[in-house]
N, C-alpha and C positions, 0 to 999 in steps of 0.2 A: 974452676971452670967459669967461662964467660958466657952467661946467658944473654940473649938479646934484651935491649932496654925495654921492649914491648912484649916480653915473654908472657906476662899474664894475659894480655890481650890476645896473643897468638893462641894460648891454651884455651881461651874461652871459645874461639871459633873452631878449634880442633875438637873441643868437647861437644859443640853443636853438631859437627859432622859425625862424631862418634855416636851421639844419640840417634841421629837419623839412620846411621848404619845399623846399630843394634836393633832398633825397632823394625827396620826393613828385614834384617836377618831373621828375627823371630816370626814376623808376619809371613815371609816366604816359606819358612820351615813349617808353619802351621797349616798353610794352604797348598803345600807341595802336592803335585799330581791331581789337584782339584781346580785347575785353571778355568774350566768351563763354568763352574759354579761360584767362582771367586767373588764376582760382583754381588750376586744374590746373598752370599754368606756375610759379606761386609754390611750390606744394607739391612740384613736381619739382626745384626749385632754379633760381634765376635765374643769369644769366651773371655771370662774374667782372667786377670793375671794370676800368677806371673806368666808372661810369655817368655819361654826359655830361649836363650840365644845359643848359637852353635860355635864351631871353631872359627868362623869368620870374625865374630866379635871378640872371642878369646884372644886371637892374634892381633886384632886392632887395639885391644887393651894393652898388649905388649908394646906396640908402636907408640901409643899415647904415653905410656909410662916412661919410655926412654926419652921421648921429647920433653916430658915434664922434668925429668932429672937432668938432662944434658943440653937441651935446646938444639940438638942435632942427632942424627942417627950414628950411634956407635954400634957397629954390627956385632961385636963380641957381646956387648950388653944385651942387644936385642936377641941374639941366639939363646942367651941364658933365660931371658924373659919368656920366650916361646917354649923352651924346654921345660921350665919350671911350671908354667901354666898347664902344659900337657901332662906332666907328672902328677899334678894335683887333680886334674879333671880330664882323664884320657877319653872319656865317652862323650865328648862334645861334637862328635861327627867328623873327626879328622879323616882325611883321605888316606889310602893305603901308603902312598909314597911319603906323605907328610909324617905319618907314624914312624916309618923306617928312618927318615932323616932325624927326627926329634929323639928317637930312642938311641941313635948313634951318638948324638950330641950329649945326651944324658950319660952315656957310657964313657964319655971323655974324649970322643973324637972331635976334631976341629970342625966347625961349621963349613969351612971351605971344602974339606975333603968329603964330608957327608953330603952336602948339596951337589958338589961336582961329580960325584959318582952315581947319581941317580940316573935311571934309564940307560944303563950301560955306559955312562960317562958323558952323555949329551946334556944332562941336567934337565930339570923339569920345566916344561912349557905350560904348566897348568895355570889355572886362574887364581891360585891362592895368594900370589904376591899382589895382584890387583884388588882382591876382595877386602884387604885390610888397610889399604893405603890412603883412602880419602882423608882421614884426619891429618895425615902428613901434608897432603896438598893444601889443606886449610891452614895449617901452621905456617907453611912457606908461601902463602898466597902472594905476598909482595916480592917474592924472590924468583918470580917466573923466569927472569932473564939471567939469573945468577946461579943459585945453588939448588933449586927445586929438583931439577933432573938428577943431579948427582945424589941427592938425598934419597930419591925414589929408587935409584939403582942400588944404593947401599941397603935399603930396606928389603929389596927383593932378593938380593944375592944370598942372603942367609939360608934360603930354602930353594930358590929358583935360579939355577945357573944358566938355563937356556935363554937365548936372546929374546924369544917370543914371550916367555914368562916375565922377563924384565921389561920388555916393551909394554906389556899390559899394565904393569905398575906405573910406568911413566905416563901412559895415556890417562889412567884414572886419577892419578895425582894432579895432572895438568887440568883435567876437567873440574876437579874439586876447587882448585885455585881459581879457575876462571869463573865458576859459579859464584864464588865470593866477590870477585872483582867486578862482575857484571851486574851486581845488584843495582836496581834503579833503572837499568836499561830496559826498554820494552822487551817482553819475553820473546817475541818472534825474532827480533834482531839479535838478542842475546843467544838464542839457540843456534843460530847460524854461525855467530862468531865463536862460540864455544867449540863446536865441531871442527871449524876450520883451524883454530889454534891447536887443538889436540892433534889433528892430522899433521899439521906443520911440524910439531915437536915430537912425534912418535917415530922411532927409527924405522927404516925400511924393513919390510917383511910382511908376513901374512896378516898380522894384526893391523898394520897400517893399511893394507889393501882392503881389509874389511871395513875400516873406518871410512875409506873413500866411498865404499858402497853405501854406508850409512848416510853420508852427506847427500847422496842422490835419492834416497828413499823418502817419498812424501810422508809427512806426519799424519795424513789421513789414512795411511795404510793400517789395516787391522793387525794387532799384535801377533797373531798366529802366522799371518803372511810375512810379516817382518822377520819372525824367527826362522822361517824357511829360507829367507834371503840372506840373513846375517848370522844365523846360528842362535842358539839359546842356552848354551852352556852344557848341553847334553854330553858333549865330548870332554867336558871339564878342562878345556884348554883356553888359553888367552885368546887365540884367534877366533874361537867358536863362541866366546862369551862377551868380550869387551866391546865389539862393534854394536851389538844389540843393546847392551847396557847404556852406552853413550847415546844411542838414538832414542831410547825410552826416556832417559833423563832429560835430554834436550827437548823432547816433545812435551814434557810435563814439568818444566823447570819451576813453574809458579804454583804447583799443586801437588803436594806430597802424597796425599791420600790417593789421588787418581794415578799418580806415577806408580805406586806400588800395586794397585789393582791391575793396571794395564800390563805391568811387568810380569806378574804372576800368571796372568791369562795366557801368556806365551809358553808356559810350562818350562821344561828344562831344569837347570840347576837353580831352583826358585829361591832358596835362601841366599845363595851367593849373588844372584842377579839383583835381588831386592836390597841386599846389603850395600852393594855398590851404588845402585840408583838412590837409595835413601841417604847415603853419605854425601852424595853430590847435591841432590835437590834441596836438602835441608839448608844448605849454605846460601842458596839463592832465595828460596821461599821463606826462610826463617822458621824459628821454632813455632811461631803461631800457626803455621801451615800444618803442623803435625797434630792430629786430633788429641785432645787432652786425655781422653780415656785410653788411647794407645800409649801415651807417655806414662800414665799411671800404671798400666798393665805390664810394662817392660820389666823383666827381671833386673833386680838391682845389681850394679857392679860390686866387685868385692870390696872396693874402698869407699862405697857409699854407705850412709847410715841406713840400716834396715828400716822399712816402713813399720 
């Protein structure tokens, strides 16, 4: 297999995005349905670790592992990664349809058939393909005009055959790539460029329409109001999740801590929202923007040395 010459460098930034995603996932899960008191709880000090991650991170770990091994997305390998992680730890919070698809893959059915038969044959338009894809966007950050979109599509299709589920993955992967590429640009300018680039590269449909609304929504808007305009993941679909996530990430590109607080205040699918925001913002703001105690509290990945 031919890995890119800068494979190690690509993995390092994918690892940074994965770190941001995993901490965001655990943070959102910890504070889910407590948005009104989120800021006060953070200021008082959050609980000691480990902060346990959910299916968002478990599936992102699968994406990262395939990129580590292959340097690109092999959907057959990715399906096996997803299914094996689900088999080992089925109580990570997987959604009902994800469980159905992964169980069918474990039983020997092809991922194409399992994903394609979801929801009566329409495929899933859920936010699951988007929630795990930020590390892929980081890995392919210099390939925005070549293979990034195709790789995002491959990563999504294993579980999400609906065009909106795929569009959500393309949008978040593009946002992650842009967050890395825009480092050093003033935050206000970077936020505008990130949203515009994502809009331009997202396929037509409800997710793209929502991104257009996000572009027009002032950043001084309160998170709860933004959620009413853009959605907050309560419907667990890409169109109801991705526009708000992009808006929240763009609003706080340079401040990881504030990005997660503001995101969880909006309620909805808090762990998934914060996973996506964290995976994007970490790439622009850098590891130093993530509070050290949050980094220490995160549950270790299965391939990390136990503390």
